[in-house]
N, C-alpha and C positions, 0 to 999 in steps of 0.2 A: 767852334767856328760858325755855329748857328747864329742867324740874325734874329733880332727882335721883330715882332710883327710890324711895328711902326717904321722899320728900316726898309721895308719894301715900298718902292715908289715908281711912278711912271717914268719911262725914259732911262731905266737902269737895267743892267745886265746881271744875271745870276747864274752861278754854277750850282746845280741841284744834283745830289748824288747820295748813294747809300750802299752798304754792303750787307750781305745776308748774315744771319746769326750763325756763328761757328763755321763760317765759310761754306755753308750748305749751298747746294746747287739750286739756283732760283728757276732755271729753265732746264728741265730734264729732257725735253724733246722739242721738236719743231713746233708742235701744237701749243706748247707753253709760250714760246716767243710770239707766235701768231695771236694767241689770246691776249697777251700783254699789249701788243700793238693795237689790237682792236679796242681794248679798254682805254688806252692813251688817246686814240682817235675820238672815242666817245666823249671824253672829258676835255679834249683840246679845244680851246676857244681862241681862235686866231684874232678875235677882236680885242681880247684882254692881253694876250702875250704871243710872242713868236718863238718858235723853236729854231735855233740856229744850228746846233749840233747835238746829236745824241748817239749813244752806244749802249746797247744791252749786252752785258757780259754774263758768263755763266753764274757768277756769284756777286755781281754788283752792276750798277748802272751809272751813267753820267748824262746830264743835259746842260746845255748852255741856252739860257732863256733870256729874252728881252721883254720886259714888262711894259705894256702900252698904256694901261689904265690904272686906276686906283685899286683894282681887285688884285690882291696879292697872289702871285703865282703858286705859292706853297699850298693854297687852298685846293687848287685843281690837282696838284701832285699828291697831296694827302689822300684825296678820294681815289686817285688812280691806284696807289699802292695798297690802300685798304681793300679795294675790289679785287686786285690781283691776289692778295693774301687769302681772301675768302675763297677764290677760285682754287688756288693752290692747295690750301688746307683740305677742301672738300675732295679734290681729285686724288690727293695722296694720303687721305685719312689721318691728317695730323691736326694739332691744335696749337694755338699760340702765335706769337709774333714770328715773322719771317725775316725781319731785319734786325741788325745788331744795335742800331740807334734810331732815334727819331729822324725824320727827314733832315738831311744835311743841306745847308745852303750857304753860299758865300757871295757877297756883293762884289762886283767887278767894276772898277772905274778906269782902268788903264787899257788902252787899245792894244798895246803890245801883249798884255796878258791875255786878251781875248784871242789873239792870233795863236799864241802858244797853247791856250786851252783847247781851241778847236783841233789843233794838231794832236795834242795829247789824247783827247777823247777819241778821235778817229784812228789813232795808232794803237789804242789799247789791245785789240785782238792780235795785232802783229807782235807787240811786246810780250803778250801771253803765249805766243807761238801757236795760236789757233789757226792763223792764215799767214801766208807769205806777204801779202800786200793788203792795204786797207779796203780796196774795192772788192775784195773777195768776201768780206764779212757783211752778210746781208742784214744783220741786225743793228745797223747804224745808218745814218743818212749820208755817209760819205759818197755812196754811189749817186745820190741825188745832187750833191755838191758838184761832182765832176761830170754830170750829164749822162750817165749810163742807166739811170733809172729816174722815174718821174713820180716820186713818193709825195704824200700829202703832209708829212711831218717835217717840213722845212719852209722857211720864209725866204724865198729866192730873192725877193727885192731887198730884204734886210742883209742878206749875205753879200749882195753887190756893193754895199757900203764898205766892205773890206776887200773884196776881190772882184775884179771886173769879168774875169774869165775863169773857166774851170781849170785851164792849164796853169794859170797863176796860182790857184789854190793848191793844185797837185804839187807844184814846185815848192810852195811854202811848207806843206806837210812834210815833204821829203827833206827839206833843209832844216826845219826847226827841230825835228825829232831825231837827233843822233841816237845810236843804239844805247848809249850810256845815260840818256836822260831818264830820270826817274821822277816819281811823284813828289819827293821831297824838293827837288830843284824847281818843279812847277809851282809848288806852294810857297817857295821862297820869293816868288815873283810878286806876291800880294803886297 
C-alpha cells in the first residue's frame, strides 16, 4: 500500500500509519506519549502539510495529512519516527527497529473516504476499549476537532472544508463508526 515518492503531490490527502514490531508497546507511559508529541511538533511544518486527524495508540499510530507543497510529507514523518525510535531505544535499553514495516502511506482522493478515515482514526481507542468515548483519549486530536482542547496538531481551517461545526463532526463520528466497522471495511473504501 506504500506510495512511490513521485506519487506525493501538493493538494493531496494521505493516510500515514504504522504498527510496532511484534505488537510491542510503543508508549509505555505518559512521558512516552508526551515525548512523541514533542518530536512531532518539532518536525511539523504547517507550511508544507496540514494534520487533519491523528491518533497515537499503544502499538500503532494513524495520521490524516494534507500535503500543501512539493515537499513530500513522508520526509517529515520518517524523521519523526526515527527520532522517537532513538529516544525509545535509549530509554528502554533496546536496539533495532521499533516498527513492523517502513512508514505506511495511502493516497486518498475520495471525500467520503476522508470522512470515514477521520472517524476511524478518532474511534480507534474506543474500538480498542481504552476509553468509552473518543474525547476521553488525549493522544488524538479529536478533542481539538470538537473544541474541548486547543492543540497545535490540527489545521482547523482545513477541517472546516469538511465540517462547519464541532457538533457536525461529533455526529459524523458517531454515525459512521458502528460497532462492527473494522479496518478491512475501511480499506475496502479505497
